[in-house]
Backbone and ligand atoms as CSV (ligand in chain L), in Angstrom:
chain,resi,resn,atom,element,x,y,z
A,1,MET,N,N,10.222,-26.361,21.902
A,1,MET,CA,C,10.617,-25.455,20.742
A,1,MET,C,C,11.795,-24.440,21.506
A,2,ALA,N,N,12.903,-24.381,20.754
A,2,ALA,CA,C,13.777,-23.454,21.478
A,2,ALA,C,C,13.312,-21.800,21.190
A,3,LYS,N,N,13.801,-21.109,22.015
A,3,LYS,CA,C,13.406,-19.672,22.383
A,3,LYS,C,C,13.621,-19.117,21.005
A,4,GLU,N,N,12.731,-18.265,20.675
A,4,GLU,CA,C,12.727,-17.359,19.274
A,4,GLU,C,C,13.841,-16.272,19.799
A,5,ARG,N,N,14.835,-16.379,18.560
A,5,ARG,CA,C,16.238,-15.550,18.802
A,5,ARG,C,C,15.806,-14.185,18.176
A,6,ILE,N,N,15.979,-13.096,18.894
A,6,ILE,CA,C,15.443,-11.814,18.599
A,6,ILE,C,C,16.468,-10.823,18.391
A,7,ALA,N,N,16.791,-10.148,17.346
A,7,ALA,CA,C,17.900,-9.161,17.257
A,7,ALA,C,C,17.364,-7.583,17.091
A,8,LEU,N,N,17.993,-6.642,17.618
A,8,LEU,CA,C,17.527,-5.276,17.155
A,8,LEU,C,C,18.697,-4.645,16.433
A,9,TYR,N,N,18.657,-4.030,15.224
A,9,TYR,CA,C,19.610,-3.332,14.457
A,9,TYR,C,C,18.742,-1.930,14.608
A,10,PRO,N,N,19.726,-0.938,15.447
A,10,PRO,CA,C,19.276,0.503,15.363
A,10,PRO,C,C,19.976,1.233,14.464
A,11,GLY,N,N,19.417,2.465,14.203
A,11,GLY,CA,C,20.151,3.445,13.412
A,11,GLY,C,C,19.068,4.433,12.892
A,12,SER,N,N,19.885,5.526,12.290
A,12,SER,CA,C,19.018,6.621,11.833
A,12,SER,C,C,18.396,6.509,10.586
A,13,PHE,N,N,19.350,5.716,9.609
A,13,PHE,CA,C,18.849,5.300,8.163
A,13,PHE,C,C,18.314,6.419,7.511
A,14,ASP,N,N,19.060,7.490,7.499
A,14,ASP,CA,C,18.726,8.621,6.932
A,14,ASP,C,C,19.768,9.269,5.676
A,15,PRO,N,N,19.539,8.595,4.609
A,15,PRO,CA,C,18.640,7.537,4.233
A,15,PRO,C,C,19.324,6.096,4.310
A,16,THR,N,N,18.656,5.077,3.838
A,16,THR,CA,C,19.103,3.654,3.678
A,16,THR,C,C,20.298,3.594,2.853
A,17,THR,N,N,21.433,2.827,3.250
A,17,THR,CA,C,22.503,2.844,2.238
A,17,THR,C,C,22.600,1.162,1.907
A,18,LEU,N,N,23.367,1.108,0.963
A,18,LEU,CA,C,23.612,-0.464,0.682
A,18,LEU,C,C,24.583,-0.990,1.808
A,19,GLY,N,N,25.243,-0.407,2.481
A,19,GLY,CA,C,26.054,-0.763,3.638
A,19,GLY,C,C,24.895,-1.179,4.662
A,20,HIS,N,N,23.934,-0.316,4.997
A,20,HIS,CA,C,22.813,-0.872,6.015
A,20,HIS,C,C,22.262,-2.056,5.372
A,21,LEU,N,N,21.951,-2.331,4.234
A,21,LEU,CA,C,21.102,-3.414,3.710
A,21,LEU,C,C,22.391,-4.672,3.826
A,22,ASP,N,N,23.415,-4.355,3.523
A,22,ASP,CA,C,24.399,-5.487,3.730
A,22,ASP,C,C,24.618,-6.276,5.099
A,23,ILE,N,N,24.382,-5.266,6.169
A,23,ILE,CA,C,24.356,-5.604,7.582
A,23,ILE,C,C,23.055,-6.361,7.883
A,24,ILE,N,N,22.011,-5.761,7.374
A,24,ILE,CA,C,20.830,-6.347,7.775
A,24,ILE,C,C,20.569,-7.909,7.056
A,25,ARG,N,N,21.157,-7.953,5.774
A,25,ARG,CA,C,21.151,-9.346,5.298
A,25,ARG,C,C,22.022,-10.198,6.153
A,26,ARG,N,N,23.258,-10.004,6.504
A,26,ARG,CA,C,24.002,-10.746,7.335
A,26,ARG,C,C,23.521,-11.064,8.572
A,27,GLY,N,N,22.843,-9.934,9.188
A,27,GLY,CA,C,22.084,-10.289,10.689
A,27,GLY,C,C,20.887,-11.075,10.586
A,28,ALA,N,N,20.161,-10.932,9.456
A,28,ALA,CA,C,18.937,-11.674,9.544
A,28,ALA,C,C,19.453,-13.208,9.175
A,29,LYS,N,N,20.468,-13.684,8.778
A,29,LYS,CA,C,20.769,-14.997,8.882
A,29,LYS,C,C,21.069,-15.612,10.097
A,30,LEU,N,N,21.380,-14.870,11.041
A,30,LEU,CA,C,21.581,-15.199,12.458
A,30,LEU,C,C,20.704,-15.134,13.350
A,31,VAL,N,N,19.537,-14.919,13.102
A,31,VAL,CA,C,18.387,-15.064,14.049
A,31,VAL,C,C,17.051,-15.454,13.607
A,32,ASP,N,N,15.873,-15.416,14.424
A,32,ASP,CA,C,14.583,-15.812,13.959
A,32,ASP,C,C,13.841,-14.456,13.475
A,33,ARG,N,N,14.132,-13.627,14.164
A,33,ARG,CA,C,13.441,-12.321,14.037
A,33,ARG,C,C,14.343,-11.064,14.176
A,34,LEU,N,N,14.438,-10.047,13.072
A,34,LEU,CA,C,15.331,-9.044,13.232
A,34,LEU,C,C,14.205,-7.759,13.221
A,35,VAL,N,N,14.487,-6.865,14.288
A,35,VAL,CA,C,13.911,-5.513,14.277
A,35,VAL,C,C,14.738,-4.608,14.025
A,36,VAL,N,N,14.413,-3.557,12.748
A,36,VAL,CA,C,15.408,-2.834,12.413
A,36,VAL,C,C,14.525,-1.621,13.175
A,37,GLY,N,N,15.358,-0.708,14.172
A,37,GLY,CA,C,15.019,0.400,14.853
A,37,GLY,C,C,15.390,1.556,14.301
A,38,LEU,N,N,14.399,2.411,13.896
A,38,LEU,CA,C,14.485,3.798,13.443
A,38,LEU,C,C,14.651,4.716,14.365
A,39,ALA,N,N,15.779,5.326,14.705
A,39,ALA,CA,C,15.801,6.259,16.043
A,39,ALA,C,C,14.816,7.546,15.574
A,40,ILE,N,N,13.934,7.780,16.427
A,40,ILE,CA,C,13.252,8.996,16.103
A,40,ILE,C,C,13.871,10.202,16.358
A,41,ASN,N,N,14.638,10.191,17.489
A,41,ASN,CA,C,15.274,11.377,17.878
A,41,ASN,C,C,16.871,11.184,17.178
A,42,THR,N,N,17.029,11.724,16.196
A,42,THR,CA,C,18.495,11.442,15.544
A,42,THR,C,C,19.374,12.559,16.233
A,43,GLY,N,N,19.018,13.492,16.692
A,43,GLY,CA,C,19.605,14.560,17.131
A,43,GLY,C,C,20.330,15.588,16.045
A,44,LYS,N,N,20.051,15.144,14.704
A,44,LYS,CA,C,20.496,15.911,13.690
A,44,LYS,C,C,19.056,16.392,12.938
A,45,SER,N,N,19.191,17.232,11.903
A,45,SER,CA,C,18.087,17.401,11.293
A,45,SER,C,C,17.959,16.452,10.021
A,46,PRO,N,N,17.123,15.799,10.220
A,46,PRO,CA,C,17.196,14.641,9.064
A,46,PRO,C,C,16.646,14.959,7.827
A,47,MET,N,N,17.160,14.525,6.757
A,47,MET,CA,C,16.724,14.802,5.326
A,47,MET,C,C,15.325,14.167,5.307
A,48,PHE,N,N,15.024,12.902,5.756
A,48,PHE,CA,C,13.838,12.520,5.645
A,48,PHE,C,C,12.909,12.210,6.875
A,49,THR,N,N,11.839,12.412,6.806
A,49,THR,CA,C,11.016,12.301,8.255
A,49,THR,C,C,11.053,10.730,8.460
A,50,LEU,N,N,10.489,10.411,9.620
A,50,LEU,CA,C,10.390,8.984,10.141
A,50,LEU,C,C,9.552,8.156,9.112
A,51,GLU,N,N,8.382,8.615,8.638
A,51,GLU,CA,C,7.657,8.018,7.802
A,51,GLU,C,C,8.354,7.840,6.390
A,52,GLU,N,N,9.087,8.758,5.883
A,52,GLU,CA,C,9.719,8.346,4.610
A,52,GLU,C,C,10.936,7.388,4.883
A,53,ARG,N,N,11.609,7.709,6.161
A,53,ARG,CA,C,12.654,6.570,6.141
A,53,ARG,C,C,12.133,5.337,6.442
A,54,THR,N,N,11.039,5.165,7.057
A,54,THR,CA,C,10.350,3.827,7.369
A,54,THR,C,C,10.113,3.174,5.852
A,55,GLU,N,N,9.333,4.062,5.223
A,55,GLU,CA,C,8.959,3.485,3.981
A,55,GLU,C,C,10.048,3.064,2.965
A,56,MET,N,N,10.979,3.580,2.925
A,56,MET,CA,C,12.004,3.292,2.066
A,56,MET,C,C,12.922,1.889,2.596
A,57,LEU,N,N,13.127,1.912,3.918
A,57,LEU,CA,C,13.961,0.971,4.548
A,57,LEU,C,C,12.896,-0.319,4.362
A,58,SER,N,N,11.464,-0.183,4.737
A,58,SER,CA,C,10.608,-1.307,4.598
A,58,SER,C,C,10.452,-1.773,3.331
A,59,TYR,N,N,10.485,-1.117,2.342
A,59,TYR,CA,C,10.713,-1.719,0.827
A,59,TYR,C,C,11.610,-2.633,0.445
A,60,GLU,N,N,12.888,-2.267,0.932
A,60,GLU,CA,C,14.130,-3.081,0.605
A,60,GLU,C,C,14.262,-4.113,1.745
A,61,VAL,N,N,13.855,-4.028,2.827
A,61,VAL,CA,C,13.884,-5.146,3.777
A,61,VAL,C,C,12.836,-6.466,3.647
A,62,GLU,N,N,11.737,-5.986,2.892
A,62,GLU,CA,C,10.724,-6.880,2.524
A,62,GLU,C,C,11.607,-8.115,1.585
A,63,LYS,N,N,12.215,-7.652,0.659
A,63,LYS,CA,C,12.999,-8.518,-0.255
A,63,LYS,C,C,14.042,-9.258,0.400
A,64,ILE,N,N,14.569,-8.644,1.423
A,64,ILE,CA,C,15.753,-9.439,2.128
A,64,ILE,C,C,15.242,-10.404,2.854
A,65,SER,N,N,13.988,-9.978,3.606
A,65,SER,CA,C,13.195,-11.208,4.428
A,65,SER,C,C,12.842,-12.309,3.654
A,66,LYS,N,N,12.302,-12.070,2.317
A,66,LYS,CA,C,11.920,-13.433,1.488
A,66,LYS,C,C,13.141,-14.031,1.010
A,67,GLU,N,N,14.285,-13.387,0.714
A,67,GLU,CA,C,15.567,-14.123,0.235
A,67,GLU,C,C,16.001,-14.925,1.484
A,68,VAL,N,N,16.248,-14.382,2.602
A,68,VAL,CA,C,16.772,-14.837,3.724
A,68,VAL,C,C,15.826,-15.986,4.328
A,69,GLY,N,N,14.620,-15.559,4.408
A,69,GLY,CA,C,13.585,-16.514,5.060
A,69,GLY,C,C,13.352,-15.960,6.635
A,70,THR,N,N,13.971,-14.906,7.018
A,70,THR,CA,C,13.680,-14.496,8.447
A,70,THR,C,C,12.787,-13.314,8.519
A,71,LYS,N,N,12.106,-13.234,9.568
A,71,LYS,CA,C,11.189,-12.190,9.708
A,71,LYS,C,C,11.805,-10.834,10.300
A,72,ILE,N,N,11.608,-9.870,9.221
A,72,ILE,CA,C,12.208,-8.344,9.347
A,72,ILE,C,C,11.165,-7.534,9.728
A,73,GLU,N,N,11.427,-6.664,10.525
A,73,GLU,CA,C,10.318,-5.727,10.680
A,73,GLU,C,C,10.793,-4.201,10.910
A,74,VAL,N,N,10.211,-3.440,10.568
A,74,VAL,CA,C,10.951,-1.771,10.765
A,74,VAL,C,C,10.016,-1.253,11.698
A,75,HIS,N,N,10.572,-0.601,12.730
A,75,HIS,CA,C,9.973,0.233,13.661
A,75,HIS,C,C,10.575,1.465,14.277
A,76,GLY,N,N,9.875,2.637,14.320
A,76,GLY,CA,C,10.478,3.695,15.012
A,76,GLY,C,C,10.586,3.521,16.392
A,77,PHE,N,N,11.581,3.997,17.114
A,77,PHE,CA,C,11.698,4.064,18.491
A,77,PHE,C,C,12.267,5.282,19.037
A,78,GLN,N,N,11.857,5.644,20.303
A,78,GLN,CA,C,12.446,6.817,21.199
A,78,GLN,C,C,13.117,6.246,22.256
A,79,GLY,N,N,13.804,7.114,22.696
A,79,GLY,CA,C,14.330,6.865,24.090
A,79,GLY,C,C,15.563,6.064,24.058
A,80,LEU,N,N,15.941,5.309,25.128
A,80,LEU,CA,C,16.889,4.766,25.423
A,80,LEU,C,C,17.015,3.325,24.755
A,81,LEU,N,N,18.207,3.013,24.017
A,81,LEU,CA,C,18.280,1.756,23.086
A,81,LEU,C,C,17.984,0.620,23.887
A,82,MET,N,N,18.682,0.442,24.995
A,82,MET,CA,C,18.564,-0.738,25.910
A,82,MET,C,C,16.963,-0.994,26.545
A,83,HIS,N,N,16.280,0.176,26.748
A,83,HIS,CA,C,15.047,-0.034,27.049
A,83,HIS,C,C,14.147,-0.696,25.969
A,84,TYR,N,N,14.336,-0.276,24.718
A,84,TYR,CA,C,13.610,-0.411,23.635
A,84,TYR,C,C,14.091,-2.095,23.346
A,85,ALA,N,N,15.301,-2.401,23.506
A,85,ALA,CA,C,15.676,-3.815,23.186
A,85,ALA,C,C,15.074,-4.684,24.122
A,86,GLU,N,N,14.993,-4.300,25.321
A,86,GLU,CA,C,14.179,-4.922,26.568
A,86,GLU,C,C,12.665,-5.392,26.007
A,87,LYS,N,N,11.991,-4.082,25.585
A,87,LYS,CA,C,10.800,-4.243,25.286
A,87,LYS,C,C,10.366,-5.129,24.154
A,88,ILE,N,N,11.175,-5.231,23.301
A,88,ILE,CA,C,10.859,-6.081,22.017
A,88,ILE,C,C,11.360,-7.671,22.324
A,89,GLY,N,N,12.215,-7.842,23.638
A,89,GLY,CA,C,12.655,-9.104,23.854
A,89,GLY,C,C,13.991,-9.524,22.929
A,90,ALA,N,N,14.802,-8.707,22.648
A,90,ALA,CA,C,15.900,-8.813,21.818
A,90,ALA,C,C,16.775,-9.206,22.960
A,91,GLN,N,N,17.723,-10.466,22.460
A,91,GLN,CA,C,18.613,-10.888,23.169
A,91,GLN,C,C,20.099,-10.353,22.849
A,92,VAL,N,N,19.932,-9.660,21.363
A,92,VAL,CA,C,21.192,-9.101,20.856
A,92,VAL,C,C,21.148,-7.940,20.099
A,93,ILE,N,N,22.001,-7.034,20.066
A,93,ILE,CA,C,21.795,-5.643,19.303
A,93,ILE,C,C,22.938,-5.893,18.198
A,94,PHE,N,N,22.563,-5.465,16.975
A,94,PHE,CA,C,23.708,-5.645,15.969
A,94,PHE,C,C,24.028,-4.132,15.665
A,95,ARG,N,N,25.329,-3.994,15.558
A,95,ARG,CA,C,25.766,-2.846,14.937
A,95,ARG,C,C,26.749,-3.031,13.915
A,96,GLY,N,N,26.992,-2.226,13.073
A,96,GLY,CA,C,27.935,-2.229,11.907
A,96,GLY,C,C,29.039,-1.716,12.204
A,97,LEU,N,N,30.313,-2.093,11.910
A,97,LEU,CA,C,31.460,-1.498,12.017
A,97,LEU,C,C,32.135,-1.186,10.717
A,98,ARG,N,N,32.338,0.126,10.460
A,98,ARG,CA,C,33.159,0.356,9.455
A,98,ARG,C,C,34.657,0.609,9.742
A,99,ALA,N,N,35.295,1.623,9.640
A,99,ALA,CA,C,36.602,1.755,10.037
A,99,ALA,C,C,36.991,2.033,11.531
A,100,VAL,N,N,38.265,2.122,11.952
A,100,VAL,CA,C,38.461,2.397,13.296
A,100,VAL,C,C,37.737,3.652,13.905
A,101,THR,N,N,37.075,4.506,12.892
A,101,THR,CA,C,36.606,5.752,13.285
A,101,THR,C,C,34.997,5.232,14.269
A,102,ASP,N,N,34.568,4.056,13.820
A,102,ASP,CA,C,33.379,3.544,14.503
A,102,ASP,C,C,33.710,3.223,15.853
A,103,PHE,N,N,34.857,2.413,15.850
A,103,PHE,CA,C,35.137,1.616,17.088
A,103,PHE,C,C,35.221,2.433,18.425
A,104,ASP,N,N,35.905,3.529,18.199
A,104,ASP,CA,C,35.711,4.337,19.686
A,104,ASP,C,C,34.713,4.591,20.151
A,105,TYR,N,N,33.589,5.027,19.456
A,105,TYR,CA,C,32.247,5.430,19.841
A,105,TYR,C,C,31.620,4.153,20.328
A,106,GLU,N,N,31.678,3.148,19.576
A,106,GLU,CA,C,30.905,1.683,19.715
A,106,GLU,C,C,31.373,1.114,21.081
A,107,PHE,N,N,32.786,1.380,21.256
A,107,PHE,CA,C,33.519,0.585,22.401
A,107,PHE,C,C,32.854,1.389,23.637
A,108,GLN,N,N,32.708,2.509,23.614
A,108,GLN,CA,C,32.163,3.280,24.727
A,108,GLN,C,C,30.927,2.771,25.184
A,109,MET,N,N,30.036,2.982,23.946
A,109,MET,CA,C,28.443,2.602,24.062
A,109,MET,C,C,28.259,1.177,24.614
A,110,VAL,N,N,29.148,0.488,24.141
A,110,VAL,CA,C,28.840,-1.100,24.741
A,110,VAL,C,C,29.204,-1.114,26.306
A,111,GLY,N,N,30.331,-0.449,26.466
A,111,GLY,CA,C,30.570,-0.412,28.001
A,111,GLY,C,C,29.388,0.200,28.787
A,112,MET,N,N,28.854,1.462,28.314
A,112,MET,CA,C,27.770,1.790,29.021
A,112,MET,C,C,26.579,1.094,28.953
A,113,ASN,N,N,26.277,0.402,27.915
A,113,ASN,CA,C,25.033,-0.224,27.677
A,113,ASN,C,C,24.948,-1.503,28.625
A,114,ALA,N,N,26.191,-2.156,28.721
A,114,ALA,CA,C,26.388,-3.218,29.520
A,114,ALA,C,C,26.098,-2.968,30.959
A,115,ARG,N,N,26.295,-1.923,31.422
A,115,ARG,CA,C,25.938,-1.515,32.820
A,115,ARG,C,C,24.374,-1.499,32.907
A,116,LEU,N,N,23.617,-0.956,31.617
A,116,LEU,CA,C,22.416,-0.795,31.820
A,116,LEU,C,C,21.558,-2.216,31.781
A,117,ASN,N,N,22.071,-3.128,30.953
A,117,ASN,CA,C,21.517,-4.388,30.884
A,117,ASN,C,C,22.517,-5.412,30.370
A,118,SER,N,N,23.133,-6.290,31.324
A,118,SER,CA,C,24.084,-7.161,31.063
A,118,SER,C,C,23.858,-8.439,30.330
A,119,GLU,N,N,22.679,-8.542,30.192
A,119,GLU,CA,C,21.912,-9.771,29.700
A,119,GLU,C,C,21.903,-9.670,27.880
A,120,ILE,N,N,22.018,-8.558,27.444
A,120,ILE,CA,C,21.732,-8.097,26.202
A,120,ILE,C,C,23.168,-7.890,25.570
A,121,GLU,N,N,23.583,-8.811,24.661
A,121,GLU,CA,C,24.905,-8.687,23.910
A,121,GLU,C,C,24.739,-7.668,22.919
A,122,VAL,N,N,25.930,-7.042,22.456
A,122,VAL,CA,C,26.029,-6.256,21.352
A,122,VAL,C,C,27.070,-7.047,20.253
A,123,ALA,N,N,26.663,-7.356,19.208
A,123,ALA,CA,C,27.291,-8.012,18.201
A,123,ALA,C,C,27.777,-6.984,17.089
A,124,PHE,N,N,29.068,-7.010,16.668
A,124,PHE,CA,C,29.760,-6.201,15.395
A,124,PHE,C,C,29.638,-6.971,14.320
A,125,LEU,N,N,28.973,-6.482,13.062
A,125,LEU,CA,C,28.853,-7.126,11.907
A,125,LEU,C,C,29.710,-6.175,10.932
A,126,MET,N,N,30.463,-6.812,10.056
A,126,MET,CA,C,31.145,-5.757,9.060
A,126,MET,C,C,30.556,-6.326,7.534
A,127,ALA,N,N,30.317,-5.003,6.778
A,127,ALA,CA,C,29.702,-5.097,5.346
A,127,ALA,C,C,30.839,-5.552,4.613
A,128,SER,N,N,30.395,-5.945,3.455
A,128,SER,CA,C,31.309,-6.500,2.370
A,128,SER,C,C,32.319,-5.188,1.985
A,129,GLU,N,N,33.688,-5.627,1.449
A,129,GLU,CA,C,34.530,-4.817,1.178
A,129,GLU,C,C,34.057,-3.597,0.347
A,130,LYS,N,N,33.027,-3.730,-0.601
A,130,LYS,CA,C,32.633,-2.481,-1.668
A,130,LYS,C,C,31.526,-1.739,-0.835
A,131,HIS,N,N,30.954,-2.113,0.161
A,131,HIS,CA,C,30.094,-1.355,0.945
A,131,HIS,C,C,30.512,-0.769,2.398
A,132,GLN,N,N,31.705,-1.218,2.733
A,132,GLN,CA,C,32.188,-0.942,4.080
A,132,GLN,C,C,32.490,0.648,4.407
A,133,PHE,N,N,32.891,1.483,3.206
A,133,PHE,CA,C,33.080,3.034,3.455
A,133,PHE,C,C,31.798,3.756,3.233
A,134,ILE,N,N,30.663,3.267,2.934
A,134,ILE,CA,C,29.589,4.082,2.700
A,134,ILE,C,C,28.974,4.483,4.017
A,135,ALA,N,N,28.541,5.691,4.079
A,135,ALA,CA,C,27.800,6.370,5.287
A,135,ALA,C,C,26.930,7.288,4.877
A,136,SER,N,N,25.663,7.143,5.397
A,136,SER,CA,C,24.341,8.184,5.015
A,136,SER,C,C,24.929,9.602,5.107
A,137,ARG,N,N,25.733,10.169,5.927
A,137,ARG,CA,C,26.047,11.481,6.012
A,137,ARG,C,C,26.667,11.837,4.770
A,138,LEU,N,N,27.656,11.164,4.160
A,138,LEU,CA,C,28.556,11.317,3.064
A,138,LEU,C,C,27.543,11.381,1.727
A,139,VAL,N,N,26.668,10.216,1.590
A,139,VAL,CA,C,25.594,10.197,0.668
A,139,VAL,C,C,24.998,11.482,0.359
A,140,LYS,N,N,24.588,11.940,1.588
A,140,LYS,CA,C,23.761,13.119,1.570
A,140,LYS,C,C,24.754,14.565,1.120
A,141,GLU,N,N,26.115,14.506,1.501
A,141,GLU,CA,C,26.779,15.585,0.909
A,141,GLU,C,C,26.958,15.366,-0.427
A,142,ILE,N,N,27.388,14.292,-0.816
A,142,ILE,CA,C,27.684,14.049,-2.183
A,142,ILE,C,C,26.537,14.476,-3.171
A,143,ALA,N,N,25.060,13.911,-2.694
A,143,ALA,CA,C,24.057,14.383,-3.532
A,143,ALA,C,C,23.836,15.789,-3.450
A,144,HIS,N,N,23.859,16.427,-2.497
A,144,HIS,CA,C,23.665,18.030,-2.425
A,144,HIS,C,C,24.723,18.598,-3.286
A,145,LEU,N,N,26.018,18.109,-3.459
A,145,LEU,CA,C,27.012,18.656,-4.300
A,145,LEU,C,C,26.962,18.211,-5.725
A,146,GLY,N,N,25.862,17.359,-6.053
A,146,GLY,CA,C,25.522,16.950,-7.502
A,146,GLY,C,C,26.292,15.756,-8.094
A,147,GLY,N,N,26.938,14.940,-7.004
A,147,GLY,CA,C,27.445,13.865,-7.191
A,147,GLY,C,C,26.894,12.700,-7.535
A,148,ASP,N,N,27.185,11.672,-8.142
A,148,ASP,CA,C,26.500,10.386,-8.376
A,148,ASP,C,C,26.397,9.490,-7.342
A,149,ILE,N,N,25.327,8.997,-6.633
A,149,ILE,CA,C,25.360,8.300,-5.537
A,149,ILE,C,C,24.666,7.018,-5.628
A,150,ALA,N,N,24.391,6.690,-7.160
A,150,ALA,CA,C,23.703,5.447,-7.466
A,150,ALA,C,C,24.451,3.999,-7.054
A,151,SER,N,N,25.791,4.154,-6.803
A,151,SER,CA,C,26.332,2.915,-6.218
A,151,SER,C,C,26.225,2.677,-4.818
A,152,PHE,N,N,25.999,3.701,-4.135
A,152,PHE,CA,C,25.767,3.763,-2.452
A,152,PHE,C,C,24.405,3.308,-1.902
A,153,VAL,N,N,23.473,3.581,-2.690
A,153,VAL,CA,C,22.063,3.423,-2.250
A,153,VAL,C,C,21.238,2.737,-3.189
A,154,PRO,N,N,20.059,1.982,-2.576
A,154,PRO,CA,C,19.103,1.152,-3.558
A,154,PRO,C,C,18.390,2.182,-4.291
A,155,LYS,N,N,17.710,1.602,-5.288
A,155,LYS,CA,C,17.278,2.346,-6.394
A,155,LYS,C,C,16.112,3.392,-5.961
A,156,LEU,N,N,15.189,2.976,-5.003
A,156,LEU,CA,C,14.020,3.765,-4.691
A,156,LEU,C,C,14.722,4.890,-3.751
A,157,THR,N,N,15.531,4.744,-2.932
A,157,THR,CA,C,15.957,5.704,-1.978
A,157,THR,C,C,16.980,6.775,-3.064
A,158,LEU,N,N,17.498,6.003,-4.036
A,158,LEU,CA,C,18.376,7.005,-4.958
A,158,LEU,C,C,17.275,7.977,-5.396
A,159,GLU,N,N,16.081,7.642,-6.019
A,159,GLU,CA,C,15.089,8.314,-6.496
A,159,GLU,C,C,14.365,9.404,-5.513
A,160,ARG,N,N,14.115,9.020,-4.316
A,160,ARG,CA,C,13.671,9.890,-3.298
A,160,ARG,C,C,14.731,10.866,-2.955
A,161,THR,N,N,15.942,10.527,-2.851
A,161,THR,CA,C,17.135,11.467,-2.498
A,161,THR,C,C,17.387,12.764,-3.608
A,162,LEU,N,N,17.214,12.227,-5.004
A,162,LEU,CA,C,17.320,13.196,-5.970
A,162,LEU,C,C,16.140,14.173,-5.928
A,163,VAL,N,N,15.017,13.737,-5.585
A,163,VAL,CA,C,13.862,14.675,-5.552
A,163,VAL,C,C,13.989,15.530,-4.393
A,164,ARG,N,N,14.648,15.216,-3.213
A,164,ARG,CA,C,14.823,16.068,-2.057
A,164,ARG,C,C,15.790,16.816,-2.408
A,165,VAL,N,N,16.919,16.492,-3.180
A,165,VAL,CA,C,17.948,17.328,-3.390
A,165,VAL,C,C,17.463,18.692,-4.457
A,166,ALA,N,N,16.493,18.063,-5.323
A,166,ALA,CA,C,16.117,19.232,-6.245
A,166,ALA,C,C,15.262,20.035,-5.543
A,167,GLU,N,N,14.431,19.751,-4.388
A,167,GLU,CA,C,13.547,20.630,-3.870
A,167,GLU,C,C,14.420,21.612,-2.810
A,168,ALA,N,N,15.412,21.195,-2.532
A,168,ALA,CA,C,16.372,22.036,-1.714
A,168,ALA,C,C,16.894,23.008,-2.438
A,169,ARG,N,N,17.447,22.576,-3.653
A,169,ARG,CA,C,17.848,23.655,-4.711
A,169,ARG,C,C,17.040,24.791,-5.051
A,170,ARG,N,N,15.668,24.153,-5.375
A,170,ARG,CA,C,14.642,25.109,-5.528
A,170,ARG,C,C,14.517,26.201,-4.742
A,171,GLN,N,N,14.270,25.517,-3.371
A,171,GLN,CA,C,13.949,26.461,-2.258
A,171,GLN,C,C,15.263,27.517,-2.033
A,172,ALA,N,N,16.356,26.999,-2.331
A,172,ALA,CA,C,17.551,27.998,-2.012
A,172,ALA,C,C,17.426,28.959,-3.187
A,173,ALA,N,N,17.150,28.498,-4.381
A,173,ALA,CA,C,17.193,29.547,-5.412
A,173,ALA,C,C,15.922,30.474,-5.249
A,174,ALA,N,N,14.802,30.292,-4.662
A,174,ALA,CA,C,13.737,31.250,-4.416
A,174,ALA,C,C,14.062,31.889,-3.270
A,175,GLY,N,N,15.008,31.579,-2.424
A,175,GLY,CA,C,15.309,32.258,-1.418
A,175,GLY,C,C,15.438,32.883,-0.335
L,1,ADP,P1,P,25.317,6.228,9.375
L,1,ADP,O1,O,26.304,5.971,10.505
L,1,ADP,O2,O,25.766,6.071,8.197
L,1,ADP,O3,O,24.607,7.763,9.583
L,1,ADP,P2,P,22.962,4.800,11.018
L,1,ADP,O4,O,23.253,5.735,12.310
L,1,ADP,O5,O,21.793,4.794,10.285
L,1,ADP,O6,O,24.153,5.478,9.608
L,1,ADP,O7,O,23.782,3.522,11.128
L,1,ADP,C1,C,23.161,2.372,11.752
L,1,ADP,C2,C,24.188,1.522,11.931
L,1,ADP,O8,O,24.711,0.868,10.733
L,1,ADP,C3,C,25.664,1.625,12.649
L,1,ADP,O9,O,26.002,0.632,13.543
L,1,ADP,C4,C,26.496,1.939,11.608
L,1,ADP,O10,O,27.753,1.946,12.186
L,1,ADP,C5,C,26.017,0.731,10.634
L,1,ADP,N1,N,26.476,1.144,9.393
L,1,ADP,C6,C,26.153,2.150,8.467
L,1,ADP,N2,N,26.799,2.086,7.258
L,1,ADP,C7,C,27.469,0.905,7.389
L,1,ADP,C8,C,28.370,0.455,6.574
L,1,ADP,N3,N,28.715,0.941,5.533
L,1,ADP,N4,N,28.870,-0.804,6.895
L,1,ADP,C9,C,28.838,-1.165,8.050
L,1,ADP,N5,N,28.161,-0.729,9.137
L,1,ADP,C10,C,27.326,0.370,8.628
């Protein structure tokens, strides 16, 4: 039997967007097993805890897994990306590319990571035209400013984000 093809798709997923799900669906079609790695150390103060992010993402991923027929798992990870990729036996890391703005950072990362482990490839995927511009950071900003984020995130994430924004408003008002 051919060796199982395993990919890692890392990110902070704070929160999950339709852009992420688009990349996951595309990536899942290319491998036997896809591990979505939730970065525990985001370096930013996240809107959602690791548990909350995991729950929202797992809910969406289960549907994609059934649809595509590929095993997809969601796990938190800490430390160096390459170490985690090695640990799970991934041969490839998927990254999503949006505009040129992502390219510069990713270009550098690939170069550095290749020095750490040249056996693991990094493959870039692009979301469909209507999902390409979506970014978690902007989704959060728009939600905090009272804008409609319904076309950027899946339903469960929308509900949870609106609850979080309302909580933040109440805290600010009380405070
Ligand atoms: P963000 O950059 O939106 O805060 P993440 O850090 O969770 O989100 O991103 C994880 C990966 O998903 C990165 O490779 C990022 O470039 C990619 N990604 C995020 N949103 C999109 C999108 N709309 N289209 C393509 N790739 C995306």
